[in-house]
Legacy VTK file of the C-alpha trace (Angstrom):
# vtk DataFile Version 3.0
C-alpha trace
ASCII
DATASET POLYDATA
POINTS 167 float
19.713 5.480 -102.323
22.133 5.296 -99.925
26.025 4.787 -98.798
28.488 2.276 -99.995
31.961 2.105 -99.598
31.618 5.881 -98.091
30.003 6.879 -101.270
26.291 7.962 -102.378
24.808 5.075 -104.228
21.116 4.458 -106.147
20.344 1.198 -107.037
17.528 1.263 -109.802
15.320 -0.874 -111.641
13.658 -2.393 -107.938
10.061 -3.296 -108.701
9.081 -4.831 -105.245
11.352 -5.114 -102.125
10.214 -8.130 -99.652
11.043 -7.442 -96.094
10.476 -9.161 -92.947
10.321 -6.784 -90.074
7.542 -6.495 -87.441
6.606 -9.967 -88.305
3.261 -11.059 -86.383
2.425 -14.451 -86.705
-1.759 -15.132 -87.526
-3.060 -17.267 -85.105
-6.695 -16.473 -85.605
-6.719 -20.021 -87.378
-6.223 -21.877 -84.558
-8.988 -20.474 -82.270
-10.980 -23.919 -82.184
-7.846 -25.642 -80.286
-5.955 -25.416 -76.774
-3.241 -22.873 -77.063
-0.847 -21.303 -74.667
0.798 -18.068 -75.765
3.365 -15.530 -74.007
1.351 -12.474 -74.599
4.516 -10.177 -75.066
6.944 -13.082 -77.599
3.161 -14.672 -79.190
5.481 -17.662 -78.684
4.026 -20.908 -76.872
4.806 -19.533 -73.164
7.156 -22.777 -72.010
9.170 -21.198 -75.097
8.949 -17.355 -74.328
11.543 -16.886 -72.002
14.237 -19.016 -73.743
13.763 -16.885 -76.674
12.737 -12.813 -75.999
14.699 -10.564 -77.350
15.371 -8.411 -74.484
17.873 -11.164 -73.166
18.337 -13.505 -75.907
20.310 -12.828 -79.408
20.035 -15.546 -81.575
23.299 -16.697 -81.130
22.534 -17.465 -77.238
19.225 -19.267 -77.355
19.449 -22.659 -76.379
18.816 -25.325 -78.497
14.770 -26.764 -77.630
12.523 -29.458 -79.023
9.033 -31.057 -78.232
9.223 -30.745 -74.128
9.120 -27.085 -75.039
6.797 -26.651 -77.665
4.725 -28.739 -76.660
0.991 -26.874 -76.531
-2.467 -27.880 -74.436
-4.215 -29.318 -77.223
-2.417 -33.540 -78.061
-0.166 -33.791 -80.206
-0.480 -30.034 -81.709
2.728 -28.018 -82.429
3.999 -25.310 -83.837
7.485 -25.269 -85.368
9.862 -23.277 -87.460
9.757 -19.266 -87.797
5.720 -19.357 -86.337
7.039 -21.336 -83.207
9.354 -18.056 -82.478
6.017 -15.445 -82.407
7.613 -12.218 -82.603
10.990 -12.555 -80.970
13.651 -12.005 -83.872
15.592 -14.741 -82.467
15.433 -17.918 -85.050
17.906 -19.132 -86.647
16.921 -21.898 -89.434
18.508 -24.371 -87.972
16.335 -24.337 -85.000
13.669 -25.453 -87.004
15.558 -28.274 -88.239
16.477 -29.359 -84.389
12.122 -28.518 -83.540
11.331 -30.872 -86.083
13.095 -34.269 -85.699
12.715 -33.460 -81.656
8.595 -33.357 -82.214
8.839 -36.295 -84.899
10.572 -38.195 -82.831
8.195 -37.482 -80.681
5.221 -38.113 -82.351
6.720 -41.475 -83.619
7.395 -42.765 -79.946
10.738 -42.147 -79.859
10.742 -40.084 -76.139
13.864 -40.224 -75.166
15.311 -39.223 -78.821
12.920 -35.730 -78.441
14.858 -35.695 -75.307
18.653 -35.449 -77.058
19.777 -32.224 -78.521
21.148 -32.225 -81.741
21.876 -29.145 -82.598
24.664 -26.681 -81.444
23.935 -23.080 -81.680
26.381 -20.752 -82.539
27.248 -18.261 -79.476
28.361 -15.725 -80.998
27.438 -14.194 -84.826
26.535 -10.962 -86.579
23.002 -11.234 -85.088
24.377 -11.250 -81.725
26.205 -7.594 -81.492
26.463 -6.055 -78.213
26.723 -2.129 -79.346
26.870 -1.344 -75.865
30.342 -3.158 -75.581
32.316 -2.698 -78.521
35.360 -3.091 -79.577
37.736 -0.263 -80.926
34.929 2.256 -81.456
33.267 -0.040 -84.133
30.274 -1.582 -82.475
31.941 -5.396 -82.339
32.549 -6.735 -79.070
35.866 -8.321 -79.378
34.486 -12.035 -78.744
32.649 -11.747 -82.544
36.070 -12.188 -83.602
38.355 -15.624 -83.697
41.244 -13.440 -81.326
38.603 -12.159 -79.327
40.012 -8.353 -80.873
38.802 -6.627 -83.436
41.888 -6.810 -85.422
41.413 -9.344 -88.895
37.516 -9.472 -88.148
35.462 -11.518 -90.560
33.038 -9.432 -89.287
34.585 -5.931 -89.875
35.388 -6.552 -93.099
32.684 -7.104 -94.188
31.687 -3.859 -92.070
34.753 -1.968 -94.532
36.154 -1.234 -90.389
39.986 -0.963 -91.587
42.736 0.009 -89.529
41.539 0.985 -85.779
43.479 2.548 -83.972
43.890 -1.146 -80.919
45.041 -2.610 -84.019
48.034 -0.734 -84.415
LINES 1 168
167 0 1 2 3 4 5 6 7 8 9 10 11 12 13 14 15 16 17 18 19 20 21 22 23 24 25 26 27 28 29 30 31 32 33 34 35 36 37 38 39 40 41 42 43 44 45 46 47 48 49 50 51 52 53 54 55 56 57 58 59 60 61 62 63 64 65 66 67 68 69 70 71 72 73 74 75 76 77 78 79 80 81 82 83 84 85 86 87 88 89 90 91 92 93 94 95 96 97 98 99 100 101 102 103 104 105 106 107 108 109 110 111 112 113 114 115 116 117 118 119 120 121 122 123 124 125 126 127 128 129 130 131 132 133 134 135 136 137 138 139 140 141 142 143 144 145 146 147 148 149 150 151 152 153 154 155 156 157 158 159 160 161 162 163 164 165 166
């Protein structure tokens, strides 16, 4: 039960809901190798300050690769969602860059591993700053194409119309 377009709505015939919240990676199978995990975020310690959700949203994490993912165990890397530990700032495009960079390094292309071949968005729904909202919508003005909330595709998805600043 919930609300859709201002009306109470019930969705039926659901057997199971699978969510990705409260994620904590299982690293118990890695007990026999040398890894360096940050105690708070549970990612490699060199990556942790780049992805800390208290500092970054998924649109502000800079692209990273082999060097940030390197563990003390020779040629061992954790890539993809597990590389972010408990941080919720992961984007799928990030894992493509991580894998490309690690494979380049492991095949001897050290310079290729250092290159960043990914441009992540600087804004997006995942980087909404609720402390600085536009037109009392909870969406920052920089979340829109024209730096205003008028005509924002984000607001359209949230069904927010005719805000006072847009008149």
